[in-house]
C-alpha positions in Angstrom: -8.1 89.6 145.1 -9.1 93.3 144.1 -7.8 94.7 140.6 -5.2 96.6 142.7 -3.7 93.8 144.3 -4.0 92.3 140.7 -2.1 94.9 138.8 1.1 94.9 141.7 1.4 90.8 141.6 1.9 91.2 137.9 4.2 94.1 138.1 6.2 91.8 140.6 6.2 88.8 138.5 7.4 90.7 136.0 10.4 92.4 137.5 11.3 88.9 138.7 11.4 87.8 135.3 13.3 90.8 134.2 15.5 90.2 136.9 16.0 86.6 136.0 16.5 87.0 132.4 19.3 89.8 133.0 21.1 87.2 135.4 20.7 84.6 132.8 22.3 86.9 130.4 25.0 87.9 132.8 25.8 84.1 133.7 26.0 82.9 130.2 28.4 85.8 129.1 30.2 85.9 132.0 29.9 83.5 134.7 30.0 80.4 132.2 32.8 81.8 130.7 34.8 82.2 134.2 36.0 85.6 133.4 35.0 87.2 136.7 36.0 84.3 138.5 39.4 83.7 136.7 39.8 87.6 137.1 39.4 87.3 141.2 41.9 84.1 141.2 44.4 85.7 139.3 44.4 89.1 140.9 44.9 87.2 144.1 47.6 85.1 142.7 49.5 88.2 141.6 49.2 90.0 145.0 50.7 86.8 146.9 53.5 86.6 144.7 54.3 90.1 144.5 53.7 90.3 148.2 56.2 87.1 148.9 59.0 88.7 146.3 58.6 92.0 148.2 59.9 90.6 151.6 62.5 87.7 150.0 63.6 91.0 147.9 64.5 92.8 151.4 65.9 90.3 153.1 68.5 89.8 150.0 68.8 93.4 149.8 69.8 93.7 153.6 72.2 90.3 153.2 74.1 92.3 150.5 73.9 95.7 152.1 75.8 94.5 155.2 77.8 92.6 152.9 79.0 95.9 151.1 79.3 97.8 154.4 81.9 95.2 155.9 83.9 95.1 153.1 83.8 98.6 151.7 82.5 101.0 154.3 83.9 99.8 157.2 87.2 99.9 156.0 86.9 103.5 154.9 85.6 104.5 158.4 88.3 102.7 159.9 91.1 105.1 157.4 88.9 108.1 158.8 87.4 108.8 155.6 85.0 111.5 155.5 81.7 110.3 156.5 79.6 112.1 153.9 81.8 110.3 151.2 81.3 107.4 152.7 77.4 108.0 152.8 77.6 108.7 149.1 79.8 105.3 148.5 77.1 103.2 150.0 74.2 105.1 147.8 76.2 104.5 144.5 76.4 100.8 145.8 72.7 100.6 145.6 72.2 99.7 141.8 74.6 96.9 142.3 72.9 95.4 145.1 69.4 95.7 143.6 70.2 94.0 140.5 71.6 91.2 142.6 68.8 91.0 145.1 65.9 90.7 142.4 66.7 87.1 140.9 67.2 85.7 144.5 64.1 87.0 145.7 62.0 85.6 142.7 62.8 82.1 143.6 62.6 82.3 147.4 59.0 84.4 147.1 57.5 82.3 144.5 58.6 79.1 146.4 56.9 80.7 149.5 53.9 81.8 148.1 52.9 78.9 146.0 54.2 76.2 148.2 52.0 78.1 150.9 49.2 77.7 148.6 49.7 74.1 147.9 49.9 73.8 151.7 46.7 75.4 152.4 44.9 73.8 149.7 44.5 76.8 147.7 45.6 75.8 144.5 43.5 72.8 145.1 40.5 75.6 144.8 42.1 76.7 141.4 42.2 73.4 140.0 38.3 72.8 140.8 37.8 76.1 139.2 38.7 74.8 135.9 42.4 76.4 136.0 45.0 73.9 134.9 48.6 74.1 135.7 49.6 76.0 132.6 47.2 78.7 133.2 48.3 78.8 136.9 51.8 79.6 135.4 51.0 82.3 133.0 50.8 84.5 135.9 53.7 83.7 137.5 55.9 83.8 134.3 54.1 87.3 133.4 55.8 88.4 137.1 59.1 86.7 136.6 59.1 88.8 133.3 58.2 91.9 134.5 60.8 91.3 137.5 63.7 90.8 135.1 62.5 94.2 133.0 62.9 96.0 136.2 66.0 94.7 137.1 67.8 94.9 133.6 66.7 98.7 133.5 68.8 99.0 137.0 71.9 96.7 135.7 71.6 98.5 132.4 71.6 101.9 133.3 71.5 103.0 137.0 74.7 100.2 137.6 77.0 102.1 134.9 75.9 105.4 136.3 76.6 104.4 139.8 79.5 102.8 138.9 81.0 106.0 137.7 80.2 107.7 140.2 81.9 105.1 142.6 85.1 105.5 140.9 85.1 109.2 140.8 84.6 109.5 144.4 86.7 106.5 145.2 89.4 108.6 143.6 89.0 111.6 145.5 88.7 109.7 148.7 91.9 107.6 148.1 93.6 111.0 146.9 92.9 112.6 150.1 93.5 109.8 152.6 96.3 107.4 150.5 96.6 105.0 153.6 92.9 103.8 152.8 94.6 101.5 150.2 97.2 99.9 152.3 96.9 97.8 155.0 99.8 96.9 157.9 101.9 93.8 157.6 100.2 93.0 153.7 101.3 92.8 149.9 99.8 94.7 147.4 99.9 94.2 143.8 100.1 97.3 141.8 100.4 96.8 138.0 103.0 95.7 137.5 105.0 95.7 141.1 104.4 94.3 144.1 104.6 95.9 147.3 105.2 94.6 150.6 104.0 96.7 153.6 105.5 96.9 157.2 103.3 98.5 160.1 100.7 101.7 158.6 100.0 104.4 161.3 98.3 107.0 159.5 100.1 108.1 156.5 103.5 106.7 157.8 104.7 103.2 156.6 107.3 101.6 158.9 109.2 99.5 156.3 108.6 99.2 152.5 109.8 96.2 149.8 109.1 97.1 146.0 109.5 94.3 143.7 109.0 95.7 140.0 108.9 93.9 137.0 109.0 95.9 133.9 109.8 95.1 130.3 113.2 93.6 130.5 114.3 94.8 133.8 113.7 94.1 137.5 113.6 96.3 140.3 114.2 95.8 144.0 113.6 98.8 146.4 114.1 98.3 149.8 113.2 101.8 151.9 113.0 102.7 155.5 110.1 104.7 156.7 107.9 106.2 154.0 104.8 108.7 154.2 101.8 108.6 151.6 101.1 111.8 149.8 98.0 112.7 148.0 98.4 113.4 144.3 100.0 116.7 142.9 99.9 115.9 139.6 96.9 114.8 137.1 96.5 111.3 136.4 98.9 110.3 139.5 96.4 108.5 142.6 99.2 109.1 145.3 102.9 108.9 146.0 105.4 107.1 148.2 107.9 109.6 149.7 110.6 106.9 150.7 113.4 107.5 152.8 116.8 106.0 153.1 115.8 103.7 149.8 118.3 101.4 148.4 117.3 100.5 144.5 118.7 96.9 143.0 118.4 97.0 138.8 118.7 93.9 137.0 118.7 93.3 133.5 116.5 90.2 132.5 118.9 88.6 130.0 121.9 89.3 132.0 121.9 88.6 135.8 125.4 89.0 136.9 125.6 92.7 135.7 123.2 94.9 138.2 123.1 98.8 139.4 122.9 99.5 143.0 121.8 103.1 143.9 121.6 104.2 147.8 119.3 107.6 148.1 118.4 109.6 151.4 114.9 110.3 149.4 112.9 108.6 146.6 109.5 109.5 145.5 107.4 106.9 143.8 104.1 107.7 141.7 101.3 105.5 141.9 99.1 106.3 138.7 94.9 106.1 138.6 95.1 103.1 136.4 96.6 100.9 138.9 93.5 101.1 141.1 91.0 102.2 138.6 92.1 99.9 135.5 93.9 100.7 132.6 91.0 101.3 130.3 89.7 104.8 130.1 86.3 103.3 130.6 85.7 100.0 132.2 82.9 97.7 131.1 81.0 98.1 133.7 80.5 101.7 133.3 78.8 101.3 129.9 75.3 100.5 128.8 74.4 97.2 126.7 74.3 99.5 123.8 77.8 101.0 124.1 79.4 98.0 125.2 78.3 96.3 122.3 79.4 98.8 120.0 82.8 98.7 121.7 83.2 94.9 121.3 82.2 95.1 117.7 85.2 97.4 117.3 87.8 95.3 119.4 86.4 92.1 117.4 87.1 93.9 114.1 90.6 94.9 115.3 91.3 91.6 116.6 93.2 89.2 114.0 95.9 87.1 115.8 96.5 89.6 118.6 96.1 87.3 121.9 96.0 90.0 124.4 93.0 91.8 122.6 91.1 88.6 122.0 91.6 87.8 125.8 90.5 91.3 126.3 87.1 90.7 124.0 86.7 88.1 126.5 87.0 89.8 129.5 84.5 92.2 128.5 82.4 89.9 126.8 81.7 88.4 130.4 80.4 91.5 131.5 78.0 91.9 128.2 76.7 88.5 129.3 76.2 89.4 132.8 74.0 92.2 131.7 71.4 89.6 130.6 72.2 86.6 132.8 71.6 88.3 136.0 68.6 90.3 135.7 66.8 87.4 133.2 67.5 84.9 135.7 64.6 85.9 137.2 62.6 83.9 134.4 64.5 80.7 135.3 63.9 81.3 138.9 60.1 81.5 138.2 59.9 78.5 136.2 61.8 76.7 138.9 60.1 77.8 141.7 56.4 76.9 139.9 57.2 73.1 139.6 58.9 72.8 142.9 56.5 74.3 145.2 53.8 72.1 143.6 55.9 69.0 143.7 57.5 69.6 147.4 54.9 71.9 149.4 52.2 69.6 150.4 53.3 69.7 154.1 54.9 73.0 155.2 55.4 74.6 152.1 56.4 77.7 153.0 59.1 76.3 155.4 60.6 74.1 152.5 60.1 76.9 150.0 62.4 79.3 152.3 64.9 76.1 153.0 65.5 75.1 149.2 65.0 78.9 148.0 68.5 79.7 149.9 70.3 76.7 149.3 69.8 77.1 145.6 70.9 80.9 146.2 73.7 79.8 147.5 74.6 77.0 145.1 73.6 79.8 142.5 76.2 82.5 143.3 78.9 80.0 144.2 78.6 78.9 140.5 78.4 82.3 139.2 81.7 83.1 141.1 83.2 80.1 139.7 82.4 81.1 136.2 83.9 84.6 136.5 86.9 83.2 137.9 87.2 80.8 135.1 86.9 83.5 132.8 89.4 85.8 134.2 92.1 83.4 135.4 91.7 80.5 132.8 90.2 82.1 130.0 87.3 80.0 129.3 84.8 81.1 127.0 82.6 84.0 128.4 78.9 82.7 127.3 79.0 79.2 128.8 80.8 80.4 132.2 78.0 83.2 133.0 75.2 81.5 131.7 75.5 78.1 132.9 73.7 78.8 136.2 70.7 79.9 134.2 70.5 76.8 132.1 70.7 74.9 135.0 68.2 76.2 136.5 66.1 76.1 133.7 67.2 72.4 133.0 65.8 71.5 136.3 62.3 73.5 135.8 61.8 71.8 132.9 62.3 68.6 134.6 60.4 69.1 137.5 57.3 70.6 135.4 57.7 67.2 133.2 57.1 65.4 136.7 54.5 67.8 137.6 52.5 67.4 134.1 52.6 63.6 134.2 50.7 63.7 137.9 
C-alpha cells in the first residue's frame, strides 16, 4: 500500500468516525427521547382527526342547511317573497347552522378516525412506540378544545349579528308580503289573541275569527273577506282590513252583560312585538358580555316578581346555551376517544359512524326537551341545558375507566 492510499484510508476512517459520533449524539438527544418519532405520529393523528372532522362537519352542515331551507325558505318562496331577500335569510342563518354542526361533527369525525385506526392496528403502532392512552388522548382533547373555541366565537359573536339581521329582514319581508305569516285553514297565536283563518289567496283571507283576551275584557271578532295590508305606521307590522265584521265584547267579571257592534269595515293592527318578541333586544341578539350585564340588572330588580323571575330563567337558558352548545365538543371528544378504542376493533369506521349518529340524535332530543322544560314548565335553566353534556361526559369517563383497566 502506498503512502497516498494510506492517507486516504485514514481520512475515510476519520470521516466515518465523525459521522458515527454525530449520529450517536443525534440518537441520544432526539431518537432516544422520542421527539422526532412523537412529532411525526402526533402530526399524523392531528391530520387524520381533523380530516374526518371536516367530512362530518359538511355532512351535518348540509343536514341543518336543508332543514332550514324546508322550514323557512320554502315557505317564503311559496308566498312569492323576493328571491334576493330569501338568499340573504339563508346567509344570516349560517352562524346558527355552523354552531350546531361543530359538536356533532366532533363526535362522529373522531369516532370514525380513531375507530379506523383501531381496526387497522395503527393504535397498536402508537402503543408499540411508547405512547400511553393518556398521550394519545392529549391531541384529541386539544383539537376538541380548539373546535369548541372556534364554535364559541361563532355562537357568541356571529350568531347575534346574524339574528339581528335576520329579524330586520323578516320584518321587511312580512311588511311587503303580509300573507307569509298566514296559512289557509289554520290557527295563529298573536300575543293575547288567537286568529282562526279561512282560505288565504294572496293578500285576501276568506273568513276570520279573532278571540282576544286582554285585561278584564274578552272580545270575539267575526269577519267576512279580509285583506292583509303592509304597515303604514312605525311599530306596526301589518294590518287586517276586515269587511262585514261583528264584534262581541264581554266583561270577565260579568258575563251576562255584553256589547255587540256591527261594522262594514274594521282595521286591526298587528304590532312588531307580536312576531319578533316584546323585548327591545332578545337574548339571542346579545353577546355573552351584554347578556350577563342584562341578567345582573334583572336579578337586582327581581325581588318577588314572579314574571321577572320567569323571564330571568328564560334569558338564563340562552346564556347557558352560548356555552353548553359550543363546548359540547370537549365532552364529545372524551366520549369518542374511549368508545373508539372499546368498540372499534372490527369495522371501526362503520361502527363509529352508526354510534355517532345515534348519540347525536339522542343528544339533540334531550337538548330540545330541556329547552321545552324551561320555557313551558319553568325548570332550572342550568340543569336543563347542561344535562346532555353532563351525561356525555359521565359516559365518557365510565368508558375511559374501562379502557384504562384493560
